[in-house]
C-alpha positions as CSV (number, residue, x, y, z in Angstrom):
1,M,82.5,73.7,170.6
2,A,84.7,71.7,168.4
3,R,87.0,73.6,166.3
4,L,86.3,74.1,162.5
5,S,89.0,72.2,161.3
6,A,88.5,68.9,163.4
7,E,85.0,68.7,162.4
8,L,85.6,69.8,158.1
9,Q,88.0,66.5,159.0
10,E,85.8,64.4,160.7
11,Y,82.8,65.0,158.2
12,F,84.7,65.1,154.7
13,F,87.2,62.5,155.5
14,A,84.9,59.9,157.3
15,E,85.1,56.2,155.5
16,D,81.1,56.1,155.3
17,C,81.0,59.6,153.6
18,P,79.0,59.6,150.4
19,P,80.4,60.3,147.2
20,Q,78.9,63.7,146.3
21,V,77.8,66.0,149.5
22,K,75.5,68.7,149.8
23,L,75.0,72.0,151.8
24,A,72.0,70.8,153.1
25,D,74.0,67.7,154.2
26,I,76.9,69.5,156.1
27,L,74.9,72.7,157.7
28,Q,74.5,70.5,160.5
29,L,77.9,70.9,161.5
30,A,77.3,75.0,162.0
31,G,75.3,75.2,164.8
32,E,74.3,79.0,166.4
33,R,77.6,80.0,164.7
34,I,75.8,79.2,160.8
35,F,76.2,82.8,159.4
36,G,79.8,82.6,160.0
37,F,80.9,78.9,159.1
38,L,78.9,79.6,155.2
39,F,80.9,82.6,155.2
40,V,84.3,80.5,155.7
41,L,83.0,77.6,153.9
42,L,81.8,79.1,150.7
43,A,84.4,81.5,150.6
44,F,87.5,79.2,151.5
45,P,88.6,77.5,148.4
46,S,88.7,81.1,146.3
47,A,91.0,82.2,149.3
48,L,93.4,79.9,148.6
49,P,96.7,80.4,147.6
50,L,95.7,78.7,144.4
51,P,92.2,78.7,144.1
52,A,90.0,76.2,143.0
53,P,88.4,77.2,139.6
54,G,85.4,77.5,138.8
55,Y,84.0,78.2,142.7
56,S,84.3,82.0,142.7
57,T,81.1,83.3,140.7
58,P,78.3,80.7,141.9
59,F,79.6,80.4,145.5
60,G,79.8,84.8,145.3
61,L,76.8,84.6,144.5
62,V,75.6,82.3,147.4
63,I,77.2,84.8,149.8
64,F,76.2,87.9,148.7
65,L,72.3,86.3,149.0
66,L,73.7,85.2,153.0
67,A,75.1,88.7,153.6
68,C,72.1,90.9,152.8
69,Q,70.2,88.7,155.7
70,F,73.0,89.1,158.2
71,L,72.6,92.7,157.1
72,S,69.3,92.3,157.8
73,L,70.1,90.9,161.2
74,A,68.4,87.6,160.3
75,H,69.5,85.3,162.5
76,T,69.0,81.9,160.4
77,P,70.3,82.5,156.8
78,W,67.7,81.1,153.5
79,L,69.4,79.7,150.7
80,P,67.5,78.4,147.4
81,A,66.2,74.2,147.7
82,K,68.4,74.0,144.2
83,V,71.5,75.9,146.3
84,M,71.1,73.5,148.8
85,Q,70.3,70.7,147.1
86,H,73.2,71.5,144.6
87,P,75.6,68.2,144.8
88,L,79.9,68.6,145.0
89,P,82.5,65.6,144.4
90,L,83.6,64.4,147.2
91,N,87.1,64.6,146.0
92,Q,87.4,67.9,144.8
93,V,86.0,69.2,148.6
94,Q,89.1,66.9,150.1
95,G,91.2,68.5,147.4
96,V,90.6,71.6,148.5
97,L,90.3,71.2,152.0
98,T,93.4,69.5,152.1
99,A,95.4,72.2,150.6
100,G,93.4,74.8,152.8
101,M,93.3,73.0,155.9
102,P,97.2,74.5,157.4
103,W,95.8,78.0,157.2
104,L,92.5,77.2,158.7
105,Q,94.3,75.8,161.8
106,K,96.8,78.6,162.0
107,I,94.2,81.3,162.3
108,E,92.3,79.0,164.4
109,V,94.9,79.1,167.3
110,I,94.8,82.6,167.6
111,S,90.9,82.9,167.6
112,R,89.1,83.6,170.9
113,P,86.0,85.5,172.0
114,R,87.1,89.2,172.1
115,L,85.6,92.7,171.0
116,T,82.2,90.5,171.0
117,Y,80.0,93.4,170.1
118,I,81.3,94.2,166.5
119,C,80.6,90.5,165.7
120,T,77.2,90.7,167.5
121,G,75.8,94.4,167.7
122,R,73.5,96.4,165.0
123,M,76.6,98.8,163.9
124,G,79.3,96.1,163.4
125,R,76.7,93.4,161.8
126,T,75.6,96.5,159.1
127,I,79.4,96.7,158.5
128,I,80.0,93.4,158.2
129,G,77.4,92.4,156.2
130,L,77.9,95.5,153.5
131,A,81.8,94.9,153.2
132,I,80.9,91.4,152.5
133,A,78.6,91.7,150.0
134,L,80.8,94.3,147.8
135,M,83.6,91.0,148.4
136,A,80.6,89.0,146.7
137,I,80.3,91.1,143.9
138,S,83.7,91.4,143.3
139,M,84.4,87.6,143.3
140,M,81.5,87.0,140.8
141,I,83.4,89.5,138.6
142,P,85.2,87.0,135.8
143,I,88.1,89.2,135.9
144,P,91.6,88.2,136.8
145,G,92.6,89.6,140.5
146,T,89.2,90.4,141.2
147,N,88.1,87.0,143.6
148,T,91.3,86.1,145.6
149,L,91.8,89.1,147.8
150,P,88.1,89.6,148.0
151,A,87.5,86.2,149.1
152,I,90.5,85.9,151.7
153,G,88.7,88.9,153.2
154,I,85.4,87.1,153.7
155,F,87.3,83.9,155.0
156,I,88.9,86.2,157.8
157,A,85.6,87.6,158.6
158,G,83.6,84.8,158.6
159,F,86.1,82.9,160.9
160,G,85.9,86.0,163.1
161,L,82.1,85.5,163.6
162,L,82.4,82.0,164.6
163,D,84.0,83.1,167.9
164,D,82.7,86.4,167.9
165,D,86.4,87.2,167.6
166,G,86.1,91.1,166.7
167,L,89.5,91.1,166.7
168,I,89.7,88.6,163.8
169,T,86.6,89.7,162.1
170,L,88.1,93.5,162.0
171,G,91.2,92.0,160.2
172,G,89.1,90.8,157.6
173,L,87.4,94.1,156.9
174,V,91.0,95.2,156.3
175,V,91.6,92.3,153.9
176,C,88.2,93.5,152.7
177,A,89.0,97.3,152.2
178,M,92.0,96.1,150.4
179,G,90.3,94.2,147.9
180,F,88.2,96.8,147.2
181,T,90.6,98.8,146.8
182,L,92.2,96.1,144.2
183,S,88.9,95.8,142.0
184,S,88.3,98.9,141.8
185,S,91.8,99.7,140.6
186,I,91.8,96.7,138.3
187,L,88.0,97.6,136.7
188,I,89.5,101.6,136.3
189,A,92.1,100.7,134.8
190,L,90.1,98.5,132.1
191,W,87.3,100.8,131.5
192,F,90.3,103.3,130.5
193,G,92.8,100.8,129.0
194,G,90.9,98.8,127.0
195,S,91.2,94.8,126.6
196,S,94.7,95.4,125.7
197,L,95.1,96.4,130.0
198,F,93.3,93.2,130.4
199,D,94.7,90.9,127.9
200,A,98.8,92.2,129.8
201,I,97.1,91.9,132.9
202,A,96.0,87.8,132.4
203,Q,99.3,86.9,131.1
204,L,101.0,88.7,134.0
205,I,99.1,86.4,136.6
206,S,99.4,83.1,134.5
207,Q,103.3,83.2,134.5
């Protein structure tokens, strides 16, 4: 099976690629690894060191729907037709891929099937699905600091699912736990600190 980076490069940078792409058009790249593929693809923009704005909330919602289906042991995901047919400008997608492809290729070097029961067993899928669902909720919160780390956790866990690499998936779950701790801390601090603390956090991140 071809590497995901090679397939994305071939599809999105082909000369005959249309100026707008839809999720329905690219699912053919996924094959049997469709859940992991979608988790990686949808978390990718928000997981970058310089995340693309505007992706976290809508993509977080879609990831949440997928995580619930993964949690229920579904083999084929279902998404609303509106989501499947929503157009994305090709130049935006290419910009995200250009920035993130080196990170993707680095993970691919170490990815291989191992500890596969973590990715395929009922207990493993339950834990992974719950973790990704929680991180998707965090991605949807419009507060600085609650998006990037959860998206990185989803990206790594999803990447492990591509090759049934339980070790990489475990690494993703560790990052998810860190993301949960960070998001919870920010929300608790905002609850007790009020808007002044929020303004301070936003100012710090913008620097």
